ZADO-1210 file (C-alpha; in nm, 4 decimals, padded with zeros to 6 digits):
<atoms>
<atom x="-01.0456" y="01.1372" z="01.2917" code="MET" pos="1"/>
<atom x="-00.9151" y="00.8470" z="01.4965" code="ASP" pos="2"/>
<atom x="-00.5432" y="00.7787" z="01.5369" code="PHE" pos="3"/>
<atom x="-00.3281" y="00.4708" z="01.5922" code="VAL" pos="4"/>
<atom x="00.0327" y="00.4045" z="01.6882" code="GLN" pos="5"/>
<atom x="00.2264" y="00.2147" z="01.4223" code="LEU" pos="6"/>
<atom x="00.3757" y="-00.0983" z="01.5732" code="GLY" pos="7"/>
<atom x="00.6471" y="-00.0278" z="01.8294" code="GLN" pos="8"/>
<atom x="00.7389" y="00.3024" z="01.6647" code="SER" pos="9"/>
<atom x="00.6563" y="00.6479" z="01.7965" code="ASP" pos="10"/>
<atom x="00.4504" y="00.7297" z="01.4866" code="LEU" pos="11"/>
<atom x="00.0896" y="00.8232" z="01.5649" code="ASN" pos="12"/>
<atom x="-00.1136" y="00.8290" z="01.2443" code="VAL" pos="13"/>
<atom x="-00.4683" y="00.8869" z="01.1288" code="SER" pos="14"/>
<atom x="-00.6771" y="00.5774" z="01.0567" code="LYS" pos="15"/>
<atom x="-00.6999" y="00.7001" z="00.6987" code="ILE" pos="16"/>
<atom x="-00.3822" y="00.7499" z="00.4965" code="CYS" pos="17"/>
<atom x="-00.3840" y="00.9506" z="00.1740" code="LEU" pos="18"/>
<atom x="-00.2331" y="00.7467" z="-00.1067" code="GLY" pos="19"/>
<atom x="-00.0746" y="00.9492" z="-00.3866" code="THR" pos="20"/>
<atom x="00.0074" y="00.7100" z="-00.6693" code="MET" pos="21"/>
<atom x="-00.2158" y="00.9082" z="-00.9093" code="THR" pos="22"/>
<atom x="-00.0152" y="01.2284" z="-00.8632" code="PHE" pos="23"/>
<atom x="00.1854" y="01.3030" z="-01.1758" code="GLY" pos="24"/>
<atom x="-00.0241" y="01.0986" z="-01.4168" code="ASP" pos="25"/>
<atom x="-00.3973" y="01.1167" z="-01.3472" code="GLN" pos="26"/>
<atom x="-00.3598" y="01.4227" z="-01.1219" code="ASN" pos="27"/>
<atom x="-00.1600" y="01.7384" z="-01.1917" code="ASN" pos="28"/>
<atom x="00.0211" y="01.9571" z="-00.9395" code="GLN" pos="29"/>
<atom x="-00.2798" y="02.1764" z="-00.8580" code="ALA" pos="30"/>
<atom x="-00.5076" y="01.8763" z="-00.8087" code="GLU" pos="31"/>
<atom x="-00.2473" y="01.7061" z="-00.5916" code="ALA" pos="32"/>
<atom x="-00.2211" y="02.0124" z="-00.3673" code="HIS" pos="33"/>
<atom x="-00.6007" y="02.0320" z="-00.3461" code="GLN" pos="34"/>
<atom x="-00.6237" y="01.6685" z="-00.2346" code="GLN" pos="35"/>
<atom x="-00.3453" y="01.7103" z="00.0197" code="LEU" pos="36"/>
<atom x="-00.5010" y="02.0259" z="00.1632" code="ASP" pos="37"/>
<atom x="-00.8435" y="01.8649" z="00.1891" code="TYR" pos="38"/>
<atom x="-00.7112" y="01.5482" z="00.3526" code="ALA" pos="39"/>
<atom x="-00.5222" y="01.7455" z="00.6169" code="VAL" pos="40"/>
<atom x="-00.8299" y="01.9617" z="00.6807" code="ALA" pos="41"/>
<atom x="-01.0229" y="01.6402" z="00.7553" code="GLN" pos="42"/>
<atom x="-00.7699" y="01.5382" z="01.0204" code="GLY" pos="43"/>
<atom x="-00.5548" y="01.3085" z="00.8076" code="ILE" pos="44"/>
<atom x="-00.1853" y="01.3373" z="00.8947" code="ASN" pos="45"/>
<atom x="-00.0524" y="01.0323" z="00.7089" code="PHE" pos="46"/>
<atom x="00.0666" y="01.0598" z="00.3445" code="ILE" pos="47"/>
<atom x="00.1887" y="00.7574" z="00.1485" code="ASP" pos="48"/>
<atom x="00.4124" y="00.7734" z="-00.1571" code="THR" pos="49"/>
<atom x="00.7050" y="00.5897" z="-00.3238" code="ALA" pos="50"/>
<atom x="01.0029" y="00.6616" z="-00.5445" code="GLU" pos="51"/>
<atom x="00.8365" y="00.4551" z="-00.8186" code="MET" pos="52"/>
<atom x="00.5125" y="00.6579" z="-00.8306" code="TYR" pos="53"/>
<atom x="00.2938" y="00.7417" z="-01.0161" code="PRO" pos="54"/>
<atom x="00.1412" y="00.4057" z="-01.1028" code="VAL" pos="55"/>
<atom x="00.1427" y="00.2373" z="-01.3429" code="PRO" pos="56"/>
<atom x="00.5176" y="00.2983" z="-01.3482" code="PRO" pos="57"/>
<atom x="00.6617" y="00.4600" z="-01.6582" code="LYS" pos="58"/>
<atom x="01.0012" y="00.6080" z="-01.7392" code="ALA" pos="59"/>
<atom x="00.8497" y="00.9437" z="-01.8352" code="GLU" pos="60"/>
<atom x="00.6576" y="00.9876" z="-01.5084" code="THR" pos="61"/>
<atom x="00.8932" y="00.8222" z="-01.2585" code="TYR" pos="62"/>
<atom x="00.9563" y="01.0401" z="-00.9452" code="THR" pos="63"/>
<atom x="00.6814" y="01.2932" z="-01.0279" code="ARG" pos="64"/>
<atom x="00.4704" y="01.2003" z="-00.7262" code="THR" pos="65"/>
<atom x="00.7376" y="01.2657" z="-00.4648" code="GLU" pos="66"/>
<atom x="00.8340" y="01.5870" z="-00.6436" code="THR" pos="67"/>
<atom x="00.4740" y="01.7116" z="-00.6329" code="MET" pos="68"/>
<atom x="00.4441" y="01.6285" z="-00.2643" code="ILE" pos="69"/>
<atom x="00.7723" y="01.8068" z="-00.1994" code="GLY" pos="70"/>
<atom x="00.6409" y="02.1302" z="-00.3526" code="HIS" pos="71"/>
<atom x="00.3489" y="02.1109" z="-00.1089" code="TRP" pos="72"/>
<atom x="00.5370" y="01.9761" z="00.1926" code="LEU" pos="73"/>
<atom x="00.7905" y="02.2586" z="00.2075" code="LYS" pos="74"/>
<atom x="00.5077" y="02.4962" z="00.3038" code="ASN" pos="75"/>
<atom x="00.3575" y="02.2719" z="00.5743" code="GLN" pos="76"/>
<atom x="00.4231" y="02.2218" z="00.9450" code="ALA" pos="77"/>
<atom x="00.6504" y="01.9201" z="00.8913" code="ARG" pos="78"/>
<atom x="00.6264" y="01.7888" z="01.2471" code="ASP" pos="79"/>
<atom x="00.2472" y="01.7578" z="01.2148" code="LYS" pos="80"/>
<atom x="00.2667" y="01.5147" z="00.9236" code="LEU" pos="81"/>
<atom x="00.3732" y="01.1524" z="00.8834" code="ILE" pos="82"/>
<atom x="00.5276" y="01.0889" z="00.5416" code="ILE" pos="83"/>
<atom x="00.5804" y="00.7333" z="00.4215" code="GLY" pos="84"/>
<atom x="00.7794" y="00.6380" z="00.1129" code="SER" pos="85"/>
<atom x="00.9236" y="00.3209" z="-00.0390" code="LYS" pos="86"/>
<atom x="01.2245" y="00.1900" z="-00.2250" code="VAL" pos="87"/>
<atom x="01.1598" y="-00.0076" z="-00.5435" code="ALA" pos="88"/>
<atom x="01.3048" y="-00.3579" z="-00.5653" code="GLY" pos="89"/>
<atom x="01.4087" y="-00.6026" z="-00.8325" code="ARG" pos="90"/>
<atom x="01.2189" y="-00.8276" z="-01.0757" code="ASN" pos="91"/>
<atom x="00.9677" y="-00.5664" z="-01.1955" code="ARG" pos="92"/>
<atom x="01.1529" y="-00.4639" z="-01.5118" code="GLY" pos="93"/>
<atom x="01.1797" y="-00.0974" z="-01.4135" code="LEU" pos="94"/>
<atom x="01.4944" y="-00.0308" z="-01.6126" code="SER" pos="95"/>
<atom x="01.4717" y="00.3471" z="-01.5612" code="TRP" pos="96"/>
<atom x="01.5173" y="00.3200" z="-01.1832" code="ILE" pos="97"/>
<atom x="01.8893" y="00.3423" z="-01.0999" code="ARG" pos="98"/>
<atom x="01.9580" y="00.2394" z="-01.4616" code="ASN" pos="99"/>
<atom x="01.8005" y="-00.0980" z="-01.3982" code="GLY" pos="100"/>
<atom x="01.9972" y="-00.1672" z="-01.0808" code="ASP" pos="101"/>
<atom x="01.6979" y="-00.2392" z="-00.8580" code="GLU" pos="102"/>
<atom x="01.8697" y="-00.4821" z="-00.6215" code="VAL" pos="103"/>
<atom x="01.8250" y="-00.3816" z="-00.2567" code="LEU" pos="104"/>
<atom x="02.1927" y="-00.3413" z="-00.1777" code="THR" pos="105"/>
<atom x="02.3182" y="-00.0998" z="00.0846" code="ARG" pos="106"/>
<atom x="02.4266" y="00.1458" z="-00.1844" code="ALA" pos="107"/>
<atom x="02.0933" y="00.1331" z="-00.3655" code="ASN" pos="108"/>
<atom x="01.8778" y="00.1725" z="-00.0549" code="ILE" pos="109"/>
<atom x="02.0863" y="00.4644" z="00.0637" code="ARG" pos="110"/>
<atom x="02.0735" y="00.6252" z="-00.2810" code="SER" pos="111"/>
<atom x="01.6955" y="00.5802" z="-00.2940" code="ALA" pos="112"/>
<atom x="01.6496" y="00.7435" z="00.0475" code="VAL" pos="113"/>
<atom x="01.8701" y="01.0407" z="-00.0377" code="HIS" pos="114"/>
<atom x="01.6918" y="01.0960" z="-00.3692" code="ASP" pos="115"/>
<atom x="01.3491" y="01.0731" z="-00.2035" code="SER" pos="116"/>
<atom x="01.4541" y="01.3224" z="00.0645" code="LEU" pos="117"/>
<atom x="01.5617" y="01.5647" z="-00.2062" code="SER" pos="118"/>
<atom x="01.2375" y="01.5300" z="-00.4029" code="ARG" pos="119"/>
<atom x="01.0231" y="01.5543" z="-00.0894" code="LEU" pos="120"/>
<atom x="01.2204" y="01.8596" z="00.0271" code="GLN" pos="121"/>
<atom x="01.2502" y="01.7251" z="00.3798" code="THR" pos="122"/>
<atom x="01.5282" y="01.6138" z="00.6136" code="ASP" pos="123"/>
<atom x="01.3665" y="01.2859" z="00.7130" code="TYR" pos="124"/>
<atom x="01.1092" y="01.0266" z="00.6086" code="ILE" pos="125"/>
<atom x="00.8860" y="00.9087" z="00.8905" code="ASP" pos="126"/>
<atom x="00.8145" y="00.5592" z="00.7564" code="LEU" pos="127"/>
<atom x="01.0413" y="00.3965" z="00.4993" code="TYR" pos="128"/>
<atom x="00.9246" y="00.0726" z="00.3410" code="GLN" pos="129"/>
<atom x="01.0641" y="-00.1917" z="00.1090" code="LEU" pos="130"/>
<atom x="00.8100" y="-00.1748" z="-00.1735" code="HIS" pos="131"/>
<atom x="00.8243" y="-00.5478" z="-00.2427" code="TRP" pos="132"/>
<atom x="01.0550" y="-00.8309" z="-00.1384" code="PRO" pos="133"/>
<atom x="01.4053" y="-00.8666" z="-00.2756" code="GLU" pos="134"/>
<atom x="01.3552" y="-01.2384" z="-00.3199" code="ARG" pos="135"/>
<atom x="01.1208" y="-01.4430" z="-00.5383" code="ASN" pos="136"/>
<atom x="00.7614" y="-01.4274" z="-00.4039" code="VAL" pos="137"/>
<atom x="00.4102" y="-01.4267" z="-00.5540" code="PRO" pos="138"/>
<atom x="00.2858" y="-01.0646" z="-00.5605" code="ILE" pos="139"/>
<atom x="00.0646" y="-00.8277" z="-00.7621" code="PHE" pos="140"/>
<atom x="-00.1866" y="-01.0902" z="-00.8706" code="GLY" pos="141"/>
<atom x="00.0342" y="-01.3983" z="-00.8724" code="GLN" pos="142"/>
<atom x="-00.1263" y="-01.6590" z="-00.6513" code="TYR" pos="143"/>
<atom x="00.1350" y="-01.9305" z="-00.6013" code="GLN" pos="144"/>
<atom x="00.5043" y="-01.9581" z="-00.5268" code="PHE" pos="145"/>
<atom x="00.7021" y="-02.0126" z="-00.8495" code="ASP" pos="146"/>
<atom x="00.9772" y="-02.2597" z="-00.7665" code="LEU" pos="147"/>
<atom x="01.1267" y="-02.2304" z="-01.1160" code="ALA" pos="148"/>
<atom x="01.2035" y="-01.8638" z="-01.0500" code="ASN" pos="149"/>
<atom x="01.4418" y="-01.9670" z="-00.7736" code="GLU" pos="150"/>
<atom x="01.6999" y="-02.0744" z="-01.0321" code="PHE" pos="151"/>
<atom x="01.9090" y="-01.9142" z="-01.3044" code="GLU" pos="152"/>
<atom x="01.8976" y="-02.0500" z="-01.6592" code="LYS" pos="153"/>
<atom x="02.2120" y="-02.2500" z="-01.5875" code="ASN" pos="154"/>
<atom x="02.0378" y="-02.4210" z="-01.2972" code="GLY" pos="155"/>
<atom x="02.2208" y="-02.2372" z="-01.0213" code="GLU" pos="156"/>
<atom x="02.0285" y="-02.0956" z="-00.7265" code="GLN" pos="157"/>
<atom x="01.9549" y="-01.7242" z="-00.7653" code="LYS" pos="158"/>
<atom x="02.1222" y="-01.4971" z="-00.5163" code="GLN" pos="159"/>
<atom x="01.9289" y="-01.2340" z="-00.3215" code="TRP" pos="160"/>
<atom x="02.0452" y="-00.9559" z="-00.0922" code="VAL" pos="161"/>
<atom x="01.9933" y="-01.1022" z="00.2527" code="SER" pos="162"/>
<atom x="01.7247" y="-00.9691" z="00.4838" code="ILE" pos="163"/>
<atom x="01.9971" y="-00.9204" z="00.7436" code="HIS" pos="164"/>
<atom x="02.1865" y="-00.6873" z="00.5103" code="ASN" pos="165"/>
<atom x="01.8715" y="-00.4949" z="00.4251" code="GLN" pos="166"/>
<atom x="01.7961" y="-00.4458" z="00.7950" code="LEU" pos="167"/>
<atom x="02.1507" y="-00.3305" z="00.8651" code="GLU" pos="168"/>
<atom x="02.1216" y="-00.0625" z="00.5971" code="THR" pos="169"/>
<atom x="01.7865" y="00.0562" z="00.7310" code="LEU" pos="170"/>
<atom x="01.9353" y="00.0655" z="01.0823" code="ALA" pos="171"/>
<atom x="02.2149" y="00.2939" z="00.9574" code="GLU" pos="172"/>
<atom x="01.9632" y="00.5323" z="00.8053" code="LEU" pos="173"/>
<atom x="01.7633" y="00.5397" z="01.1274" code="MET" pos="174"/>
<atom x="02.0751" y="00.6140" z="01.3298" code="GLN" pos="175"/>
<atom x="02.1550" y="00.8995" z="01.0924" code="GLU" pos="176"/>
<atom x="01.8062" y="01.0448" z="01.1443" code="GLY" pos="177"/>
<atom x="01.7062" y="01.0096" z="00.7804" code="LYS" pos="178"/>
<atom x="01.4197" y="00.7710" z="00.8547" code="ILE" pos="179"/>
<atom x="01.2225" y="00.7243" z="01.1765" code="ARG" pos="180"/>
<atom x="01.0623" y="00.3812" z="01.1320" code="ALA" pos="181"/>
<atom x="01.0671" y="00.0960" z="00.8824" code="ILE" pos="182"/>
<atom x="00.8076" y="-00.1235" z="00.7178" code="GLY" pos="183"/>
<atom x="00.7457" y="-00.3846" z="00.4515" code="LEU" pos="184"/>
<atom x="00.5056" y="-00.3902" z="00.1591" code="SER" pos="185"/>
<atom x="00.3636" y="-00.6726" z="-00.0530" code="ASN" pos="186"/>
<atom x="00.5390" y="-00.9162" z="00.1796" code="GLU" pos="187"/>
<atom x="00.4559" y="-01.2778" z="00.2580" code="GLN" pos="188"/>
<atom x="00.4420" y="-01.4534" z="00.5996" code="PRO" pos="189"/>
<atom x="00.7900" y="-01.6056" z="00.5805" code="TRP" pos="190"/>
<atom x="00.9432" y="-01.2692" z="00.5020" code="GLY" pos="191"/>
<atom x="00.7645" y="-01.0880" z="00.7842" code="VAL" pos="192"/>
<atom x="00.8727" y="-01.3494" z="01.0361" code="MET" pos="193"/>
<atom x="01.2310" y="-01.3485" z="00.9072" code="GLU" pos="194"/>
<atom x="01.2561" y="-00.9712" z="00.9387" code="PHE" pos="195"/>
<atom x="01.1218" y="-00.9986" z="01.2933" code="LEU" pos="196"/>
<atom x="01.3535" y="-01.2863" z="01.3851" code="ARG" pos="197"/>
<atom x="01.6662" y="-01.1149" z="01.2589" code="LEU" pos="198"/>
<atom x="01.5815" y="-00.7819" z="01.4199" code="SER" pos="199"/>
<atom x="01.5514" y="-00.9574" z="01.7565" code="LYS" pos="200"/>
<atom x="01.8585" y="-01.1751" z="01.7089" code="GLN" pos="201"/>
<atom x="02.0904" y="-00.8919" z="01.6062" code="TYR" pos="202"/>
<atom x="01.9362" y="-00.5963" z="01.7891" code="GLY" pos="203"/>
<atom x="01.8262" y="-00.4298" z="01.4661" code="LEU" pos="204"/>
<atom x="01.5147" y="-00.2116" z="01.4189" code="PRO" pos="205"/>
<atom x="01.1850" y="-00.3981" z="01.4157" code="GLN" pos="206"/>
<atom x="00.9433" y="-00.3407" z="01.1313" code="ILE" pos="207"/>
<atom x="00.6521" y="-00.1239" z="01.2407" code="ALA" pos="208"/>
<atom x="00.4212" y="-00.1826" z="00.9462" code="THR" pos="209"/>
<atom x="00.3121" y="-00.4129" z="00.6679" code="LEU" pos="210"/>
<atom x="00.1460" y="-00.2469" z="00.3677" code="GLN" pos="211"/>
<atom x="-00.0417" y="-00.5140" z="00.1746" code="ASN" pos="212"/>
<atom x="-00.3525" y="-00.5250" z="-00.0398" code="GLY" pos="213"/>
<atom x="-00.6689" y="-00.5882" z="00.1611" code="TYR" pos="214"/>
<atom x="-01.0306" y="-00.5589" z="00.0507" code="ASN" pos="215"/>
<atom x="-01.3498" y="-00.7605" z="00.0098" code="LEU" pos="216"/>
<atom x="-01.1985" y="-00.9351" z="-00.2930" code="LEU" pos="217"/>
<atom x="-00.8645" y="-01.0068" z="-00.1276" code="ASN" pos="218"/>
<atom x="-00.8748" y="-01.1143" z="00.2360" code="ARG" pos="219"/>
<atom x="-00.5618" y="-01.3300" z="00.2470" code="HIS" pos="220"/>
<atom x="-00.4449" y="-01.1234" z="00.5442" code="ILE" pos="221"/>
<atom x="-00.7225" y="-01.2797" z="00.7527" code="ASP" pos="222"/>
<atom x="-00.5901" y="-01.6340" z="00.7313" code="PHE" pos="223"/>
<atom x="-00.2418" y="-01.6101" z="00.8822" code="GLY" pos="224"/>
<atom x="-00.0893" y="-01.2668" z="00.8490" code="MET" pos="225"/>
<atom x="-00.3413" y="-01.1081" z="01.0853" code="SER" pos="226"/>
<atom x="-00.2186" y="-01.3334" z="01.3663" code="GLU" pos="227"/>
<atom x="00.1434" y="-01.2417" z="01.2932" code="ILE" pos="228"/>
<atom x="00.0627" y="-00.8705" z="01.3007" code="CYS" pos="229"/>
<atom x="-00.1312" y="-00.9103" z="01.6249" code="TYR" pos="230"/>
<atom x="00.1260" y="-01.1186" z="01.8123" code="ARG" pos="231"/>
<atom x="00.4309" y="-00.9279" z="01.6839" code="GLU" pos="232"/>
<atom x="00.2811" y="-00.5763" z="01.7077" code="ASN" pos="233"/>
<atom x="00.3054" y="-00.4938" z="01.3380" code="VAL" pos="234"/>
<atom x="00.0467" y="-00.2492" z="01.2038" code="SER" pos="235"/>
<atom x="-00.1291" y="-00.3431" z="00.8807" code="LEU" pos="236"/>
<atom x="-00.1566" y="-00.0623" z="00.6274" code="LEU" pos="237"/>
<atom x="-00.4328" y="-00.1829" z="00.3972" code="ALA" pos="238"/>
<atom x="-00.4054" y="-00.0610" z="00.0404" code="TYR" pos="239"/>
<atom x="-00.6493" y="-00.0847" z="-00.2504" code="SER" pos="240"/>
<atom x="-00.9619" y="-00.1061" z="-00.0285" code="PRO" pos="241"/>
<atom x="-01.1831" y="-00.0461" z="-00.3347" code="LEU" pos="242"/>
<atom x="-00.9928" y="-00.2954" z="-00.5515" code="ALA" pos="243"/>
<atom x="-00.9012" y="-00.0406" z="-00.8210" code="PHE" pos="244"/>
<atom x="-01.2582" y="00.0861" z="-00.8237" code="GLY" pos="245"/>
<atom x="-01.4202" y="-00.2525" z="-00.8788" code="HIS" pos="246"/>
<atom x="-01.5879" y="-00.2465" z="-00.5370" code="LEU" pos="247"/>
<atom x="-01.7370" y="00.0979" z="-00.6063" code="SER" pos="248"/>
<atom x="-01.9686" y="-00.0811" z="-00.8489" code="GLY" pos="249"/>
<atom x="-01.8940" y="00.1608" z="-01.1326" code="LYS" pos="250"/>
<atom x="-01.7693" y="-00.1079" z="-01.3692" code="TYR" pos="251"/>
<atom x="-02.0824" y="-00.3158" z="-01.3106" code="LEU" pos="252"/>
<atom x="-02.3083" y="-00.0450" z="-01.4500" code="THR" pos="253"/>
<atom x="-02.0595" y="00.0752" z="-01.7106" code="ASN" pos="254"/>
<atom x="-01.7675" y="-00.1525" z="-01.8023" code="PRO" pos="255"/>
<atom x="-01.6095" y="00.1390" z="-01.9892" code="GLN" pos="256"/>
<atom x="-01.6306" y="00.3823" z="-01.6970" code="ALA" pos="257"/>
<atom x="-01.3250" y="00.6046" z="-01.6694" code="ILE" pos="258"/>
<atom x="-01.0848" y="00.4653" z="-01.4151" code="GLY" pos="259"/>
<atom x="-00.7539" y="00.2866" z="-01.3758" code="ARG" pos="260"/>
<atom x="-00.8985" y="-00.0351" z="-01.5166" code="VAL" pos="261"/>
<atom x="-00.9990" y="00.1267" z="-01.8462" code="THR" pos="262"/>
<atom x="-00.7231" y="00.3868" z="-01.8689" code="LEU" pos="263"/>
<atom x="-00.4426" y="00.1376" z="-01.8189" code="PHE" pos="264"/>
<atom x="-00.5550" y="-00.1753" z="-02.0011" code="LEU" pos="265"/>
<atom x="-00.3637" y="-00.4870" z="-01.9024" code="GLY" pos="266"/>
<atom x="-00.2556" y="-00.3413" z="-01.5704" code="TYR" pos="267"/>
<atom x="-00.3435" y="-00.5005" z="-01.2339" code="ALA" pos="268"/>
<atom x="-00.3875" y="-00.8618" z="-01.3385" code="GLN" pos="269"/>
<atom x="-00.5228" y="-00.9544" z="-00.9956" code="ARG" pos="270"/>
<atom x="-00.8603" y="-00.8035" z="-01.0921" code="TYR" pos="271"/>
<atom x="-00.9058" y="-00.9983" z="-01.4169" code="THR" pos="272"/>
<atom x="-00.9734" y="-01.3325" z="-01.2516" code="LYS" pos="273"/>
<atom x="-01.2983" y="-01.5312" z="-01.3038" code="PRO" pos="274"/>
<atom x="-01.4982" y="-01.4539" z="-00.9883" code="ASN" pos="275"/>
<atom x="-01.4200" y="-01.0831" z="-00.9536" code="VAL" pos="276"/>
<atom x="-01.7344" y="-00.9597" z="-01.1313" code="ILE" pos="277"/>
<atom x="-01.9645" y="-01.2085" z="-00.9588" code="ALA" pos="278"/>
<atom x="-01.8261" y="-01.1130" z="-00.6173" code="ALA" pos="279"/>
<atom x="-01.8600" y="-00.7409" z="-00.6931" code="CYS" pos="280"/>
<atom x="-02.2206" y="-00.7968" z="-00.7956" code="GLN" pos="281"/>
<atom x="-02.2944" y="-00.9789" z="-00.4724" code="ALA" pos="282"/>
<atom x="-02.1388" y="-00.7065" z="-00.2561" code="TYR" pos="283"/>
<atom x="-02.3161" y="-00.4332" z="-00.4544" code="ALA" pos="284"/>
<atom x="-02.6495" y="-00.6079" z="-00.4015" code="GLN" pos="285"/>
<atom x="-02.5822" y="-00.6380" z="-00.0298" code="LEU" pos="286"/>
<atom x="-02.4974" y="-00.2683" z="-00.0120" code="ALA" pos="287"/>
<atom x="-02.8236" y="-00.1775" z="-00.1852" code="GLN" pos="288"/>
<atom x="-03.0210" y="-00.3978" z="00.0516" code="THR" pos="289"/>
<atom x="-02.8567" y="-00.2243" z="00.3493" code="CYS" pos="290"/>
<atom x="-02.9160" y="00.1266" z="00.2159" code="GLY" pos="291"/>
<atom x="-02.5464" y="00.1867" z="00.1516" code="LEU" pos="292"/>
<atom x="-02.3426" y="00.2581" z="-00.1578" code="SER" pos="293"/>
<atom x="-02.1009" y="-00.0178" z="-00.2661" code="PRO" pos="294"/>
<atom x="-01.8186" y="00.2236" z="-00.1824" code="THR" pos="295"/>
<atom x="-01.9443" y="00.2758" z="00.1723" code="GLU" pos="296"/>
<atom x="-01.9787" y="-00.0984" z="00.2299" code="LEU" pos="297"/>
<atom x="-01.6311" y="-00.1805" z="00.0979" code="ALA" pos="298"/>
<atom x="-01.4489" y="00.1041" z="00.2714" code="LEU" pos="299"/>
<atom x="-01.6245" y="00.0694" z="00.6053" code="SER" pos="300"/>
<atom x="-01.5352" y="-00.3001" z="00.6125" code="PHE" pos="301"/>
<atom x="-01.1637" y="-00.2214" z="00.5805" code="VAL" pos="302"/>
<atom x="-01.1629" y="00.1002" z="00.7851" code="TYR" pos="303"/>
<atom x="-01.3023" y="-00.0698" z="01.0946" code="HIS" pos="304"/>
<atom x="-01.1549" y="-00.4181" z="01.0585" code="ARG" pos="305"/>
<atom x="-00.9797" y="-00.5145" z="01.3832" code="TRP" pos="306"/>
<atom x="-00.6549" y="-00.6096" z="01.2099" code="CYS" pos="307"/>
<atom x="-00.6147" y="-00.2867" z="01.0102" code="VAL" pos="308"/>
<atom x="-00.3968" y="-00.0091" z="01.1475" code="GLY" pos="309"/>
<atom x="-00.4555" y="00.2526" z="00.8777" code="SER" pos="310"/>
<atom x="-00.6213" y="00.2333" z="00.5360" code="THR" pos="311"/>
<atom x="-00.4509" y="00.3818" z="00.2310" code="VAL" pos="312"/>
<atom x="-00.7058" y="00.5491" z="00.0042" code="ILE" pos="313"/>
<atom x="-00.6560" y="00.7237" z="-00.3270" code="GLY" pos="314"/>
<atom x="-00.8733" y="00.9231" z="-00.5641" code="ALA" pos="315"/>
<atom x="-00.8519" y="01.1027" z="-00.8948" code="THR" pos="316"/>
<atom x="-01.1285" y="01.3533" z="-00.8227" code="SER" pos="317"/>
<atom x="-01.2137" y="01.5613" z="-00.5194" code="MET" pos="318"/>
<atom x="-01.5639" y="01.4154" z="-00.5215" code="ALA" pos="319"/>
<atom x="-01.4191" y="01.0659" z="-00.4875" code="GLN" pos="320"/>
<atom x="-01.1859" y="01.1740" z="-00.2092" code="LEU" pos="321"/>
<atom x="-01.4687" y="01.3402" z="-00.0187" code="GLN" pos="322"/>
<atom x="-01.6891" y="01.0320" z="-00.0488" code="GLN" pos="323"/>
<atom x="-01.4081" y="00.8000" z="00.0547" code="ASN" pos="324"/>
<atom x="-01.3235" y="00.9974" z="00.3671" code="ILE" pos="325"/>
<atom x="-01.6915" y="01.0420" z="00.4586" code="ALA" pos="326"/>
<atom x="-01.7342" y="00.6630" z="00.4466" code="ALA" pos="327"/>
<atom x="-01.5279" y="00.6401" z="00.7656" code="TYR" pos="328"/>
<atom x="-01.8394" y="00.7448" z="00.9568" code="GLN" pos="329"/>
<atom x="-02.0274" y="00.4367" z="00.8344" code="VAL" pos="330"/>
<atom x="-02.0265" y="00.1470" z="01.0804" code="LYS" pos="331"/>
<atom x="-02.1424" y="-00.1949" z="00.9619" code="LEU" pos="332"/>
<atom x="-02.3741" y="-00.3889" z="01.1895" code="THR" pos="333"/>
<atom x="-02.2988" y="-00.7455" z="01.3013" code="PRO" pos="334"/>
<atom x="-02.5739" y="-00.8681" z="01.0662" code="ASP" pos="335"/>
<atom x="-02.4147" y="-00.6943" z="00.7676" code="ILE" pos="336"/>
<atom x="-02.0767" y="-00.8397" z="00.8592" code="LEU" pos="337"/>
<atom x="-02.2331" y="-01.1865" z="00.8676" code="LYS" pos="338"/>
<atom x="-02.3701" y="-01.1301" z="00.5179" code="GLU" pos="339"/>
<atom x="-02.0257" y="-01.0175" z="00.4016" code="ILE" pos="340"/>
<atom x="-01.8713" y="-01.3362" z="00.5383" code="ASP" pos="341"/>
<atom x="-02.1372" y="-01.5426" z="00.3631" code="ALA" pos="342"/>
<atom x="-02.0452" y="-01.3836" z="00.0311" code="ILE" pos="343"/>
<atom x="-01.6785" y="-01.4299" z="00.1137" code="HIS" pos="344"/>
<atom x="-01.7319" y="-01.8035" z="00.1603" code="LEU" pos="345"/>
<atom x="-01.9081" y="-01.8170" z="-00.1753" code="ARG" pos="346"/>
<atom x="-01.6418" y="-01.6134" z="-00.3574" code="TYR" pos="347"/>
<atom x="-01.3278" y="-01.6602" z="-00.1507" code="THR" pos="348"/>
<atom x="-01.0457" y="-01.4205" z="-00.2377" code="ASN" pos="349"/>
<atom x="-01.1205" y="-01.3881" z="-00.6108" code="PRO" pos="350"/>
<atom x="-00.8471" y="-01.1230" z="-00.6511" code="ALA" pos="351"/>
<atom x="-00.5385" y="-01.2376" z="-00.4559" code="PRO" pos="352"/>
</atoms>
């Protein structure tokens, strides 16, 4: 397994990160432990979770994922592992989190960290991320900035917890030794640059990572964010490299195949857009022509992309996890990459 340093932090992580958002819903405690044990045995030292998990979020399953990881983590060599978690933000309608008080205030961030530490049964979180921006931004399948959402019903400008205040709270937690490094998730270019600007201006911690969706159906990172990450030394943590299973090709051969798309109908609107199926068909055909599985093509593209620090993978079965990790050994040739770009120009970012 290859390793990479996350941004300007001292965190050295495997190029593959085990995502855990299925733990507590699609995977039980025993299955979760089996996945964690297998991942570590393959050289993976990076585990990603969140207070909100499992996904899709539900009141009856909220916090199960961190709790499951905690049962496993307490029996591990803690200093050999990098654990990342996230605090949930506002505007997602998760009324069961802090009784609906999802605003990223100092009190709420601190409460979220303390609760995660308790569930994870650890004294510190290596990488703590803001799961999505406090302010109004297009995320999770939205594809344009909604100006109307900037205003209250009475016409007044909505108020958001400032990025400066969020950074100050995270700095406190770092000074107290409760978190080692900070990152963003589902963030947009303005937000990344504002976090960087304020950290420099006020001597506050700099974000080490950006965890955003990145796959053959969603390459928005390539246009502008990749330059920001490169010039500002921010490591991209690419999530959803198989686009909720679409890029595995399983839904092409069987639209009713068991998976997140069929189990949780109506979830993940970003993959219901017009050109998703056509793009998946094109990539699956390319994979067949190259003697690869669609999964190998899609994962290898993300795994070895120059702008990706570590790739967050997830699986519901051990067979899937084994295949996904094994795909790291696949290296795409320059000719295959040219064919991928040709398809990308034909079906540009069908699942933003």
